[in-house]
C-alpha positions as CSV (number, residue, x, y, z in Angstrom):
1,M,59.2,32.7,11.8
2,Q,55.6,34.0,11.9
3,G,54.4,35.4,15.1
4,K,51.1,36.7,16.6
5,K,50.2,40.1,15.0
6,E,50.4,42.8,17.6
7,N,47.6,45.5,17.8
8,I,49.2,48.7,17.5
9,D,47.7,52.1,16.8
10,E,48.7,55.1,14.5
11,T,50.7,56.7,17.3
12,D,52.8,53.5,17.6
13,R,53.3,53.3,13.8
14,K,54.4,57.0,13.7
15,I,56.9,56.3,16.6
16,L,58.2,53.2,14.8
17,N,58.5,54.8,11.4
18,I,60.5,57.7,12.8
19,L,62.8,55.3,14.6
20,L,63.1,53.2,11.6
21,K,64.4,56.1,9.5
22,D,66.9,57.3,12.4
23,A,67.1,55.4,15.6
24,N,69.0,58.1,17.2
25,T,66.0,60.4,17.2
26,S,65.1,61.3,20.8
27,Y,61.9,60.9,22.3
28,V,61.5,64.6,22.8
29,D,62.0,65.2,19.0
30,I,59.5,62.2,18.3
31,A,57.0,63.8,20.5
32,K,57.2,67.1,19.0
33,R,56.8,65.8,15.5
34,I,53.7,63.7,16.3
35,H,52.2,66.0,18.8
36,V,52.3,63.9,21.9
37,S,54.2,64.2,25.2
38,P,57.6,62.7,25.5
39,G,56.3,60.7,28.4
40,T,53.8,59.1,25.9
41,V,56.6,58.1,23.4
42,H,58.6,56.6,26.5
43,V,55.5,54.5,27.6
44,R,54.8,53.4,24.0
45,M,58.2,52.3,23.4
46,K,58.5,50.4,26.7
47,R,55.1,48.6,25.6
48,L,56.5,47.8,22.1
49,V,59.6,46.2,23.7
50,R,57.7,44.4,26.3
51,I,55.3,42.8,23.7
52,G,58.4,41.9,21.6
53,L,57.6,44.0,18.6
54,V,60.8,46.0,19.1
55,K,63.6,43.5,19.9
56,K,66.9,45.4,19.8
57,A,68.6,48.3,18.3
58,F,71.8,48.0,16.1
59,L,74.3,50.2,14.7
60,N,74.9,50.3,11.0
61,V,78.6,49.9,10.8
62,D,80.6,50.3,7.8
63,Y,82.7,47.2,8.2
64,N,85.1,48.1,5.3
65,K,86.3,51.1,7.2
66,L,87.4,48.6,10.1
67,G,89.2,46.4,7.7
68,Y,86.5,43.9,6.9
69,D,86.4,43.8,3.1
70,I,84.4,40.6,2.3
71,C,80.8,40.2,2.7
72,A,79.7,36.8,1.6
73,F,76.5,34.8,1.5
74,L,76.5,31.2,2.1
75,G,74.1,28.6,1.2
76,I,74.4,25.5,3.5
77,H,73.0,21.9,2.6
78,L,72.4,19.8,5.6
79,E,72.9,16.1,5.6
80,N,69.4,16.0,7.0
81,S,66.9,18.5,8.2
82,S,67.2,17.1,11.8
83,F,70.5,18.7,11.9
84,Y,69.1,22.2,11.6
85,S,69.1,23.3,15.4
86,Q,72.6,21.8,16.1
87,V,74.1,23.6,13.1
88,V,72.3,27.0,13.7
89,D,73.7,26.6,17.4
90,A,77.2,26.0,16.1
91,L,76.9,28.9,13.6
92,Y,75.9,31.2,16.3
93,H,79.1,30.7,18.0
94,I,81.1,31.8,14.8
95,P,81.5,35.5,15.2
96,E,81.8,36.2,11.5
97,V,78.4,34.8,10.9
98,V,76.0,37.8,11.2
99,N,72.7,36.4,9.9
100,A,71.2,33.0,9.5
101,H,67.8,32.1,7.9
102,Y,66.2,28.8,7.6
103,T,65.1,28.8,4.1
104,T,63.1,26.8,1.3
105,G,64.6,26.2,-2.0
106,N,68.2,25.0,-2.8
107,Y,69.6,25.5,0.8
108,S,68.5,24.5,4.3
109,I,70.3,27.5,5.8
110,F,71.4,30.9,4.2
111,V,73.8,32.9,6.0
112,R,75.8,36.2,5.7
113,I,79.3,36.3,6.9
114,I,81.7,39.3,7.1
115,C,85.6,38.7,6.9
116,R,88.6,40.8,6.6
117,D,89.8,39.3,3.2
118,T,89.7,36.0,1.1
119,E,92.2,34.3,3.3
120,H,90.0,35.0,6.4
121,L,87.0,33.8,4.4
122,R,88.7,30.5,3.4
123,E,89.6,30.0,7.2
124,V,86.0,30.6,8.2
125,L,84.6,28.3,5.5
126,H,87.1,25.5,5.8
127,E,88.1,25.5,9.5
128,K,84.7,26.6,11.0
129,I,81.6,26.1,9.1
130,Q,82.4,23.1,6.9
131,E,83.6,21.3,10.1
132,I,80.2,21.6,11.7
133,D,78.4,18.2,12.1
134,G,75.5,18.0,9.8
135,V,76.8,20.4,7.2
136,Q,76.9,18.4,3.9
137,R,78.2,21.1,1.7
138,T,78.2,24.9,1.0
139,E,78.0,27.3,-1.8
140,T,79.7,30.7,-1.3
141,F,78.5,34.0,-3.1
142,I,80.7,37.2,-2.5
143,S,79.0,40.4,-2.4
144,L,80.6,43.0,-4.7
145,E,78.4,45.9,-3.5
146,E,75.4,46.4,-1.3
147,S,73.1,48.5,-3.3
148,I,70.1,48.7,-1.1
149,H,70.1,48.6,2.7
150,R,66.9,49.7,4.4
151,T,64.0,49.1,6.7
152,I,60.5,48.8,5.4
153,S,58.2,51.5,6.1
154,L,55.1,50.9,8.2
155,E,52.0,52.1,6.4
156,S,50.4,55.0,8.0
157,R,47.3,56.9,7.3
158,E,49.2,60.3,7.8
159,E,52.7,61.0,6.8
160,V,55.2,61.8,9.7
């Protein structure tokens, strides 16, 4: 979904770039690196959250180490596009669904799901997702390996 472009300056970009690389970086460390006070970093971050540019912080968890060995992508065909909101609401309540995108192309919705094993994947597909009113059919793609996982770098005039 495209939103209003917010007006941020170089200091905001530097702060965001540092946090995009490592969200655990303290405001004191950020302040030292970009030569401002920790208070400035704090105020800037509160503003970025208030205007909706920064929404949440997430942990990057290795699900395999917790026993979740299957990452799959699911293309969902809807019976009719009017079912979109209803289907997304139902998907939201399925814990294994970790991302959902309204898309163009072959599928109406494209989701990523995390499961323990193939039996768990089958249960999620057959007993949860395919039972949602408005879902016509699905196509599943099992990920064998995630080769790239990163955030984008905000272009900056100066390297941080």
